[in-house]
C-alpha positions as CSV (number, residue, x, y, z in Angstrom):
1,M,103.2,98.2,81.0
2,I,102.5,94.9,83.2
3,E,104.8,92.1,82.9
4,A,104.7,88.6,84.2
5,A,108.0,86.8,83.7
6,G,108.6,83.2,84.6
7,I,105.4,82.7,86.6
8,R,105.0,79.3,88.2
9,K,102.4,78.0,90.6
10,R,101.4,74.5,91.3
11,Y,98.4,72.9,92.9
12,D,97.5,69.2,93.8
13,E,96.9,68.2,90.0
14,F,97.6,71.3,88.1
15,S,100.5,73.7,87.5
16,L,100.9,76.9,85.9
17,E,103.8,78.4,83.7
18,I,103.4,81.5,81.9
19,A,104.9,84.8,80.8
20,F,103.8,87.6,78.7
21,A,103.9,91.5,78.9
22,V,101.2,94.2,78.1
23,S,101.9,97.5,76.8
24,D,100.0,100.8,77.6
25,G,96.9,101.2,75.3
26,E,96.7,97.5,74.8
27,I,94.0,94.9,75.5
28,L,95.7,91.3,76.0
29,T,93.3,88.4,76.2
30,L,93.8,85.2,78.1
31,L,91.6,82.6,76.3
32,G,91.3,79.1,77.1
33,A,88.9,76.3,78.3
34,S,87.7,76.1,81.8
35,G,90.8,74.9,83.9
36,S,93.5,76.4,81.6
37,G,94.7,78.6,84.4
38,K,93.1,82.0,83.0
39,T,91.7,83.1,86.4
40,T,94.6,81.8,88.4
41,T,96.8,84.1,86.2
42,L,94.6,87.1,86.9
43,R,94.5,86.6,90.5
44,I,98.4,86.2,90.8
45,L,98.6,89.4,88.9
46,A,96.1,91.1,91.2
47,G,98.1,89.8,94.3
48,F,95.2,87.5,95.6
49,E,97.5,84.4,95.1
50,A,101.5,84.5,95.1
51,P,103.4,82.7,92.5
52,E,106.2,80.0,93.8
53,A,108.3,81.6,90.9
54,G,108.7,84.3,88.6
55,R,108.2,88.2,88.8
56,I,105.4,90.6,88.2
57,T,106.4,94.3,87.2
58,V,104.2,97.2,86.7
59,D,106.0,100.1,84.8
60,G,109.3,98.4,85.7
61,R,108.7,98.2,89.5
62,D,108.5,94.9,91.1
63,V,105.3,94.3,92.7
64,T,105.4,90.5,93.2
65,H,105.3,90.3,96.9
66,L,103.0,93.7,97.4
67,T,99.5,93.4,98.6
68,P,96.8,93.8,96.2
69,Q,96.3,97.4,97.4
70,R,99.6,98.5,96.8
71,R,99.9,97.3,93.2
72,R,97.6,100.0,91.6
73,L,95.7,97.6,89.6
74,G,92.1,97.8,89.1
75,Y,89.9,94.5,89.2
76,V,86.7,93.9,87.5
77,F,84.7,90.6,88.7
78,Q,82.1,88.9,86.7
79,D,79.5,89.1,89.3
80,Y,80.2,92.9,89.7
81,T,80.6,93.1,93.5
82,L,78.9,96.3,93.7
83,F,77.7,97.6,97.4
84,P,74.0,97.4,97.3
85,H,73.4,100.0,100.1
86,L,75.2,102.7,98.1
87,S,74.1,104.8,95.0
88,V,75.9,104.4,91.6
89,G,78.0,107.4,92.2
90,E,78.8,106.3,95.7
91,N,80.0,102.9,94.5
92,V,82.3,104.5,91.9
93,A,83.6,107.0,94.7
94,Y,84.5,104.2,97.2
95,G,88.0,103.7,96.3
96,L,88.6,107.3,96.2
97,R,87.0,107.7,99.7
98,V,89.3,105.1,101.1
99,Q,92.3,106.9,99.5
100,R,90.9,110.2,101.3
101,V,90.9,112.0,97.8
102,P,89.5,115.6,98.6
103,R,85.6,115.6,97.7
104,P,85.9,118.2,94.7
105,E,88.5,115.7,93.0
106,R,86.2,112.8,93.7
107,V,83.1,114.4,92.3
108,R,85.1,115.5,89.2
109,R,86.4,111.9,88.5
110,V,83.2,110.2,89.3
111,T,81.2,112.6,87.0
112,E,83.8,112.0,84.2
113,L,83.9,108.2,84.6
114,L,80.0,108.0,84.4
115,R,80.1,110.1,81.5
116,L,82.6,107.8,79.8
117,V,80.5,104.5,80.6
118,G,77.5,106.2,79.5
119,L,75.6,106.5,82.9
120,A,76.0,110.4,83.6
121,E,72.3,110.5,84.5
122,F,72.5,107.8,86.9
123,A,74.8,108.9,89.7
124,T,72.0,109.1,92.3
125,R,70.3,105.8,91.4
126,P,70.4,102.7,93.6
127,V,72.5,100.0,91.9
128,Q,69.8,97.4,92.4
129,T,67.7,99.2,89.9
130,L,70.2,98.9,87.3
131,S,70.3,96.1,84.5
132,G,73.2,93.6,84.5
133,G,74.9,95.5,81.8
134,E,74.6,98.7,83.8
135,Q,75.9,97.4,86.8
136,Q,78.9,96.0,85.0
137,R,79.5,99.6,83.5
138,V,79.5,100.8,87.2
139,A,82.0,98.0,88.1
140,L,84.2,99.2,85.3
141,A,84.0,102.8,86.3
142,R,84.8,102.2,90.0
143,A,87.8,100.2,89.0
144,L,89.1,103.2,86.8
145,A,88.3,105.8,89.4
146,V,91.5,105.1,91.4
147,Q,93.7,105.7,88.2
148,P,94.9,102.0,88.0
149,R,98.2,101.3,86.1
150,A,96.4,98.3,84.4
151,L,93.0,96.9,84.5
152,L,92.4,93.1,85.3
153,L,88.8,91.8,84.0
154,D,87.8,88.4,85.0
155,E,85.1,87.3,82.4
156,P,83.4,90.4,83.2
157,F,80.4,90.0,80.6
158,S,79.5,86.4,81.2
159,A,76.6,87.2,83.3
160,V,74.7,89.7,80.8
161,D,72.9,88.7,77.5
162,T,74.6,89.1,73.8
163,E,73.2,92.5,73.1
164,R,74.6,93.9,76.4
165,R,78.0,92.2,75.7
166,E,78.4,94.3,72.5
167,E,77.4,97.3,74.3
168,L,80.0,96.5,77.3
169,R,82.7,95.8,74.6
170,R,82.3,99.1,72.6
171,Y,82.7,100.9,76.4
172,L,85.7,99.0,76.9
173,V,87.4,100.1,73.7
174,K,86.2,103.5,74.4
175,V,87.9,103.4,77.7
176,K,91.1,102.1,76.3
177,R,91.3,104.7,73.6
178,R,90.6,107.5,76.0
179,L,92.7,106.5,78.9
180,G,95.3,104.2,77.5
181,T,94.9,101.9,80.3
182,P,96.5,98.4,79.6
183,M,94.1,95.8,80.3
184,V,94.3,92.0,80.6
185,F,91.0,90.3,79.8
186,V,90.0,86.8,80.7
187,T,87.3,85.1,78.6
188,H,86.5,81.7,77.3
189,S,84.4,83.0,74.3
190,R,86.8,82.9,71.2
191,S,84.3,85.5,69.5
192,E,84.7,87.9,72.2
193,A,88.3,87.4,72.2
194,L,88.7,87.8,68.6
195,A,86.4,91.0,68.6
196,L,88.0,92.7,71.3
197,S,91.7,92.1,71.7
198,D,94.9,93.8,70.5
199,R,96.7,90.6,71.5
200,L,95.7,87.1,72.3
201,V,97.5,84.4,74.7
202,V,95.9,80.8,74.2
203,L,96.1,78.9,77.4
204,R,96.3,75.1,77.5
205,D,96.6,73.2,80.8
206,G,98.6,76.0,82.3
207,R,100.9,76.7,79.5
208,V,101.0,79.2,76.6
209,E,99.8,77.3,73.8
210,D,100.1,80.3,71.2
211,Q,100.1,84.0,71.1
212,G,99.8,87.1,68.6
213,D,97.5,89.4,67.3
214,P,93.9,88.0,66.6
215,K,94.0,88.2,62.8
216,T,97.2,86.1,62.7
217,L,96.1,83.4,65.3
218,Y,92.8,82.9,63.5
219,E,94.5,82.7,60.0
220,R,97.9,81.3,60.8
221,P,97.5,79.5,64.2
222,G,100.7,78.3,65.8
223,S,99.4,74.9,66.6
224,E,96.5,72.4,65.9
225,Y,94.9,73.0,69.3
226,S,95.0,76.7,68.7
227,A,93.6,76.6,65.2
228,R,90.4,74.4,66.7
229,F,90.0,76.4,69.6
230,L,89.8,79.7,67.7
231,G,86.9,78.7,65.3
232,K,85.9,75.8,63.1
233,A,88.7,74.3,61.2
234,N,89.3,71.9,58.3
235,I,92.6,70.4,59.0
236,F,94.5,67.7,57.0
237,S,97.9,66.4,56.5
238,T,99.9,66.8,53.4
239,E,99.6,63.2,52.6
240,E,95.7,63.7,52.6
241,L,96.2,66.8,50.3
242,A,98.2,64.5,47.8
243,A,95.1,62.1,47.8
244,F,92.5,64.6,47.1
245,P,90.9,64.1,43.7
246,A,92.2,66.2,40.9
247,G,91.0,69.8,40.8
248,T,90.2,69.8,44.7
249,V,92.8,72.5,44.9
250,A,92.4,75.5,42.9
251,G,95.5,77.2,41.9
252,A,99.1,76.4,42.6
253,V,100.2,75.9,46.4
254,R,102.8,78.2,47.2
255,N,106.1,76.9,49.0
256,R,105.3,73.1,49.1
257,P,104.8,72.2,52.7
258,A,107.2,69.5,54.1
259,D,106.0,66.0,54.5
260,G,104.0,65.4,57.6
261,A,102.8,69.1,57.9
262,L,99.4,69.8,58.9
263,L,97.2,72.4,56.6
264,L,94.4,74.4,57.6
265,I,91.5,76.0,55.6
266,R,88.8,77.8,57.4
267,P,85.0,77.1,56.6
268,E,84.5,80.5,55.0
269,Q,87.6,80.0,52.5
270,L,86.1,76.6,51.0
271,V,84.0,77.3,47.6
272,L,81.2,75.3,46.1
273,S,82.4,73.9,42.4
274,D,80.2,73.0,39.7
275,G,83.1,70.6,38.3
276,R,85.8,68.7,39.7
277,G,86.6,68.9,43.3
278,L,86.2,66.8,46.6
279,A,82.8,65.1,46.6
280,A,80.8,65.7,49.9
281,Q,77.4,65.2,51.5
282,V,75.7,67.7,53.6
283,V,75.0,66.2,57.1
284,H,74.1,69.1,59.2
285,G,73.2,72.8,58.7
286,S,72.6,75.9,60.7
287,Y,71.3,79.4,59.5
288,Y,73.0,82.4,61.1
289,G,71.1,85.2,59.2
290,A,74.0,86.5,57.0
291,Y,75.2,82.8,56.4
292,H,74.6,79.0,56.6
293,D,77.0,76.8,58.3
294,Y,77.3,73.4,57.1
295,E,79.1,70.0,58.4
296,L,80.0,67.8,55.2
297,E,80.8,64.2,55.1
298,T,83.7,63.3,52.7
299,A,85.9,60.2,52.0
300,F,88.6,62.3,54.0
301,G,86.4,63.0,57.0
302,S,84.2,65.9,58.1
303,F,84.6,69.3,56.4
304,Y,83.1,72.3,57.4
305,L,81.6,75.0,55.1
306,Q,80.3,78.6,55.7
307,T,78.5,80.0,52.6
308,R,75.4,82.1,51.6
309,E,74.0,79.5,49.5
310,R,71.1,77.2,51.1
311,L,71.9,73.5,50.7
312,A,69.5,70.9,51.3
313,L,70.3,68.3,54.1
314,E,71.6,65.2,52.5
315,S,72.5,66.8,49.2
316,R,75.6,66.1,47.4
317,V,78.2,68.8,46.6
318,T,81.7,69.5,45.2
319,L,84.2,71.3,47.2
320,R,87.3,73.4,45.9
321,L,90.1,74.6,48.2
322,P,91.5,77.9,47.1
323,A,95.4,77.4,47.2
324,E,95.8,80.8,48.5
325,H,94.0,80.1,51.5
326,L,95.7,76.7,52.5
327,V,97.9,77.6,55.5
328,V,100.6,75.3,57.2
329,I,99.8,75.2,60.7
330,G,102.5,76.8,63.1
331,S,103.9,78.9,60.0
332,H,103.2,82.2,61.8
333,E,106.3,81.6,64.1
């Protein structure tokens, strides 16, 4: 387990205050916009920067004031940082050579890790001949070779295309299942965070805005900021809900929300109605293969709809909101 307790760090116009823990076999993702403190947090965990307050522990051992080399944490950078003059196998073995691990054990670990990341036949290849995705897998194997107590990943897939990202995510989950190494993963991609994480920490301006498992945070976010950051969101107040035309809400709303509360319904949970409901006009549409994404204008502002149906631009439709999908923002806490 790796734990960050009461970590504080201040710069000229930015301050970081954060706390979380990562259990063995868990991928925790730090998700946030640029400048929210994701990479700063990771660098503090790694020992590249020192906090002004707080404590970092690894398996109960205080490592706050130890050098990066003494923390036993692996770090995977977004730009690979491989040694261009070394082969794939030599790159993976580098840390083991520094630790003076005997050659037979080095060979065994390198072989095992290259097999794990799908590069068993690439050991003697120059790293410059590999694709971006393959190089990132080498970087992952190199970080794991020294058997770190936790793995820190700083937007490691940002330099590769969408197809390679999917492949790299699969390898990362495979590593987690096989080795049980806890991981702290930094990204600004909400789709990547939702697909990969066991737990999410949403950062905003150096603070924890929301945290929990991906499903809970997406369906029952703890704040309006979190709701919007994790995906397109239809958000309205209880007063607006009361003013919606008769028949807009399909079914009875359970546990009437308090006055002034904000409610959420995701675009994929809206339904089109051929009867009563909320009148809307299609103002924008995008096609994604399995579904269409639409922006609709209503008397209560913009709404977002995700559906398999094809709607003509500027056409008029009627929306219904299934009551079972109406969620009070902040209700997961």
